[in-house]
C-alpha positions, 0 to 999 in steps of 0.5 A, spaced: 648 437 756 652 432 751 648 435 744 649 442 747 656 441 747 656 439 740 651 444 737 655 450 740 661 449 736 657 448 730 653 454 731 660 457 732 663 456 725 656 458 722 656 465 725 663 465 723 663 463 715 657 468 716 661 474 717 665 479 712 671 477 716 671 470 715 673 470 707 680 475 709 682 471 716 682 464 712 686 467 706 690 470 711 691 462 715 692 459 708 698 464 707 701 463 714 701 456 713 705 456 705 710 460 709 711 455 715 710 449 710 716 453 705 721 454 712 720 447 714 722 440 714 716 439 709 719 444 704 720 440 699 714 436 700 710 443 699 714 445 693 713 438 690 706 438 690 705 446 687 710 442 680 707 436 680 704 435 673 697 433 673 695 432 665 698 438 661 699 443 667 702 442 674 697 443 679 700 450 681 698 452 674 691 448 674 691 454 680 693 459 677 690 459 670 684 455 671 681 456 678 683 462 678 679 464 671 673 463 676 675 468 680 676 473 674 668 470 672 666 472 679 670 479 679 666 480 672 659 479 674 661 482 680 663 489 676 657 488 671 652 488 676 655 494 680 656 498 673 649 496 671 645 496 678 649 497 684 653 503 687 657 504 680 650 505 677 651 513 676 657 517 673 656 521 680 656 515 683 663 513 679 666 519 679 669 519 686 672 512 686 673 512 679 678 518 680 681 515 687 682 508 683 686 511 678 691 515 682 691 509 687 694 505 680 698 511 677 701 513 684 704 506 686 706 504 678 710 511 678 714 509 685 715 502 683 718 505 677 723 510 681 725 504 685 727 500 680 729 506 674 736 503 673 734 495 672 731 494 666 729 487 667 725 489 673 720 494 669 715 488 668 713 488 675 711 496 675 703 493 675 704 488 682 702 494 687 697 497 683 692 492 685 687 492 692 685 485 695 678 487 696 677 480 701 682 482 705 681 489 705 673 488 707 675 483 712 680 488 717 674 493 716 669 488 719 674 487 725 673 495 726 665 494 727 661 499 728 666 504 729 667 504 721 661 508 717 657 504 712 659 509 707 667 507 708 665 500 705 661 502 700 667 507 698 672 501 699 667 496 695 666 501 690 674 503 688 676 496 690 671 494 684 674 499 679 681 497 681 680 490 679 676 493 672 684 496 671 688 490 673 683 485 668 685 490 663 692 491 665 693 483 665 690 483 658 693 489 654 701 488 658 701 481 660 698 477 655 704 472 650 704 473 642 697 471 640 694 465 636 689 468 632 686 462 631 684 459 637 682 466 640 677 466 634 675 460 636 674 463 643 670 469 641 665 464 636 663 461 642 662 467 646 658 469 640 653 463 641 652 465 648 650 471 646 645 468 641 642 464 647 641 470 650 637 472 644 633 466 643 632 467 650 635 460 652 636 460 660 640 454 661 646 455 666 648 449 664 649 449 658 653 456 658 658 454 664 660 447 659 661 453 653 664 457 659 670 451 659 670 452 651 672 460 652 678 458 656 680 453 652 680 457 646 684 464 650 689 459 653 691 456 647 691 463 644 696 466 648 692 471 652 692 469 659 687 465 660 684 468 666 681 473 661 676 468 659 672 469 666 671 476 664 669 475 657 664 470 659 661 475 665 660 480 660 655 475 656 651 473 662 645 476 662 642 481 669 635 480 667 630 474 666 629 471 659 622 470 659 616 472 662 615 466 665 621 466 669 621 473 671 620 471 679 626 468 679 633 471 680 637 473 674 643 468 671 648 474 673 645 473 681 644 466 680 652 465 678 654 470 682 651 466 689 653 460 686 660 461 685 662 466 691 662 460 697 667 457 692 672 462 690 671 465 698 673 458 701 677 455 696 679 458 690 682 464 693 685 460 699 688 455 695 691 461 690 694 463 697 697 457 699 700 455 693 703 462 692 705 466 698 710 461 700 717 463 700 723 459 703 727 465 707 734 460 707 739 463 703 734 469 700 739 475 699 735 481 698 740 485 696 742 490 689 736 489 684 731 484 688 732 489 694 729 494 689 724 490 687 721 488 694 722 495 697 719 498 690 713 494 692 712 493 699 713 502 699 708 502 692 703 499 696 704 502 703 705 510 701 703 510 693 696 508 695 695 513 701 698 518 696 694 516 691 687 514 694 687 519 700 690 525 695 685 524 691 679 524 694 682 530 699 683 534 693 677 532 689 672 534 696 677 541 696 675 542 689 668 541 690 668 536 685 665 531 689 664 530 697 667 526 703 663 520 705 657 521 710 659 520 717 666 519 716 672 523 718 679 525 714 682 520 719 677 515 717 678 517 710 685 516 711 685 509 714 680 506 708 686 509 704 691 505 708 687 499 706 687 499 700 695 498 700 692 490 701 695 487 694 695 480 696 691 476 691 691 481 684 699 482 686 701 475 687 698 474 681 701 480 677 708 478 679 707 471 676 705 474 670 710 480 670 717 474 672 714 467 672 715 462 676 723 461 678 725 467 676 730 472 680 725 476 682 720 471 684 721 471 692 723 478 692 717 479 689 712 476 694 716 479 700 714 485 697 707 483 697 707 480 703 710 486 707 707 491 704 700 488 705 701 487 712 703 493 713 697 497 710 693 492 714 695 494 721 696 501 719 688 501 716 686 497 722 689 502 727 687 509 724 679 506 723 680 503 730 682 510 734 680 515 729 674 519 731 668 520 727 666 527 725 663 531 731 656 532 728 656 523 728 657 522 735 
């Protein structure tokens, strides 16, 4: 009897962590814990730990600049795999999610800019509401279960992958500081060595990870945001076996992606959420410019994603450029567009780059992201939970 009682919780835990919703639930729990601590008697300790120096950087900077480079490495690997052999491997498959993702970036950026048109200091935040948190969105979709057809998951994943790619380009172009060319050249020299390893068919993953640290150091010292190093390294990781003897082994791309995924899902992303979601509400006053920043972000996430993504899909199908996802009704596609308004992880990250830590707009940014993401999550869940499938699939 005791043995059964011990096995039960272990099996339950394994079953939970095997679900698609688990990663998003852990992220939500980390964000809630941060909010509770930031507004409790332990607030000083919470903020003190985040800003505590550990070597050359604070703990918060180690999370945001170093650990998040691993997140971007995983994003780069996933984007590369999807483009080469996955759901985005042909132009026909890329057309609908590509159009939806582009419109899902442009419309929220426009809405935010309109809200803050008279506030030049807030213009840097235009990209904050353009991102989609794929882990959070897929977690909500998983909670809906079989009520949502598989085609919706495929479309949501494809839109989010392209969205991530656009976000990476935005960060590289608009949110990097003054560039020191010498360390940047050093980073690209190391990347060239990694390409040479592929050409020489040297399959050591350990060696590549050591070189990846050197790439990160060079990018970090150059002024380009260090997380871009993760994407650059992903581009030079081979997707095929490097020698006939290893033809039956998983390619380096798949090995690294599968090895990184649990660390990113269960440690890095929750840590990032815990370190950046904490907002002290004591004495906070959203008036004037800070109110416009919060409202602009929140409304852009909720309405901007719906107008941009659902509008693009509806117009593309009406024009005959694409077809509605198989087995999905228009209300279900609308629910998917709602879920794309969950911008939590990437939006918080872009917010840090746009306004920095401790700025006048920092707390307003977090409140806008949290509010917009929560509204989008609840709206998407409710629509997908109660929307009917097309009559032909019932």
